[in-house]
C-alpha positions in Angstrom: -41.0 80.9 64.3 -42.5 84.2 65.4 -39.1 85.7 65.6 -38.5 85.0 61.9 -41.9 86.6 61.0 -41.1 89.6 63.2 -37.7 90.1 61.5 -39.3 89.7 58.0 -42.0 92.3 58.9 -39.3 94.6 60.3 -37.2 94.2 57.1 -40.2 94.9 54.9 -41.0 98.1 56.9 -37.4 99.3 56.6 -37.3 98.6 52.9 -40.7 100.3 52.4 -39.8 103.4 54.3 -36.5 103.7 52.4 -38.3 103.5 49.1 -40.9 106.1 50.2 -38.3 108.5 51.3 -36.3 108.1 48.1 -39.5 109.0 46.1 -40.1 112.0 48.2 -36.6 113.4 47.8 -36.4 116.8 46.1 -35.3 116.9 42.5 -31.7 118.0 41.8 -32.8 121.2 40.1 -36.0 122.9 41.3 -38.4 124.3 38.7 -37.6 128.0 38.2 -40.3 130.4 39.3 -41.3 133.7 37.8 -39.3 136.5 39.4 -39.6 140.3 39.1 -37.4 141.7 36.4 -35.9 144.8 34.9 -35.1 145.5 31.2 -31.4 145.3 30.3 -32.0 148.0 27.7 -35.0 150.2 26.7 -37.5 148.2 24.7 -40.7 150.2 25.1 -42.1 149.2 21.7 -42.0 145.5 22.4 -43.4 146.0 25.9 -46.2 148.1 24.5 -47.0 145.4 22.0 -47.1 142.7 24.8 -49.4 144.9 27.0 -51.7 145.6 24.1 -52.0 141.9 23.4 -52.9 141.3 27.1 -55.4 144.2 27.0 -56.8 143.0 23.6 -56.5 146.6 22.4 -54.7 148.6 19.8 -51.2 149.8 20.3 -50.6 151.7 23.5 -48.0 154.2 24.5 -45.5 153.6 27.3 -42.5 155.6 28.5 -39.2 155.0 26.8 -37.7 153.9 30.1 -40.5 151.6 31.1 -39.4 148.7 33.4 -35.8 150.1 33.6 -36.1 151.1 37.3 -39.1 149.2 38.5 -40.9 145.9 37.8 -44.5 147.3 38.0 -46.2 149.9 35.8 -49.7 151.5 35.8 -51.5 152.0 32.5 -54.5 154.4 32.6 -57.6 153.1 30.9 -58.8 155.2 28.0 -61.4 157.7 29.2 -64.5 158.6 27.3 -64.3 161.9 25.4 -66.8 164.1 23.7 -66.5 165.2 20.0 -63.9 167.9 21.0 -61.7 165.3 22.8 -62.6 166.6 26.3 -63.2 163.9 29.0 -66.9 163.3 29.8 -67.6 163.6 33.5 -68.7 160.3 35.1 -67.6 158.1 32.2 -64.3 156.9 33.6 -65.6 153.5 34.5 -62.4 151.5 34.5 -59.6 151.5 37.1 -56.0 151.8 35.8 -54.4 148.5 34.9 -51.2 147.3 36.6 -48.6 145.2 34.8 -45.4 143.6 36.0 -42.3 142.4 34.2 -41.2 138.9 35.1 -38.4 136.5 34.1 -38.2 132.7 34.2 -35.4 130.7 32.8 -34.1 133.6 30.7 -37.5 134.4 29.1 -39.2 137.7 29.9 -43.0 137.9 30.6 -45.4 140.7 31.2 -48.3 139.9 33.6 -51.6 141.8 34.3 -51.7 142.0 38.1 -55.5 141.7 38.4 -56.3 138.9 36.1 -52.8 137.2 36.3 -52.9 136.9 32.4 -49.3 136.5 31.3 -47.7 137.2 27.9 -44.3 135.9 26.8 -41.9 138.5 25.5 -39.3 136.3 23.6 -37.5 139.2 21.9 -37.1 141.2 25.2 -34.0 141.0 27.3 -34.4 141.4 31.0 -32.7 140.5 34.3 -33.8 139.6 37.8 -34.8 142.7 39.8 -32.8 142.2 43.0 -34.0 145.5 44.5 
């Protein structure tokens, strides 16, 4: 009688472990992650608009070749100026902001490195930066 019970318990253990391992198996396609990217063609105006949205500021200026050779850029914060447009000493309170271009599943994103705030750039064409 105890042999039947032992076989039943053994069978239940095998079945349970098989079910648990089946549930823990990885999915066929892993979820894509954000990867560093480069622009396929110059699109500085769209990049500037995305960065301005992240910074909650008016339009900013970026180089025509932004994100063409590297995935990270530095944007200097606007400095305080006097009535003649000269910088006021001691009024540069903000550190420059860094942004990176990323891609996930064919969609480009720009991300602020400090806050990790991310803005989708649906009209921008980019590719994975393998370098």
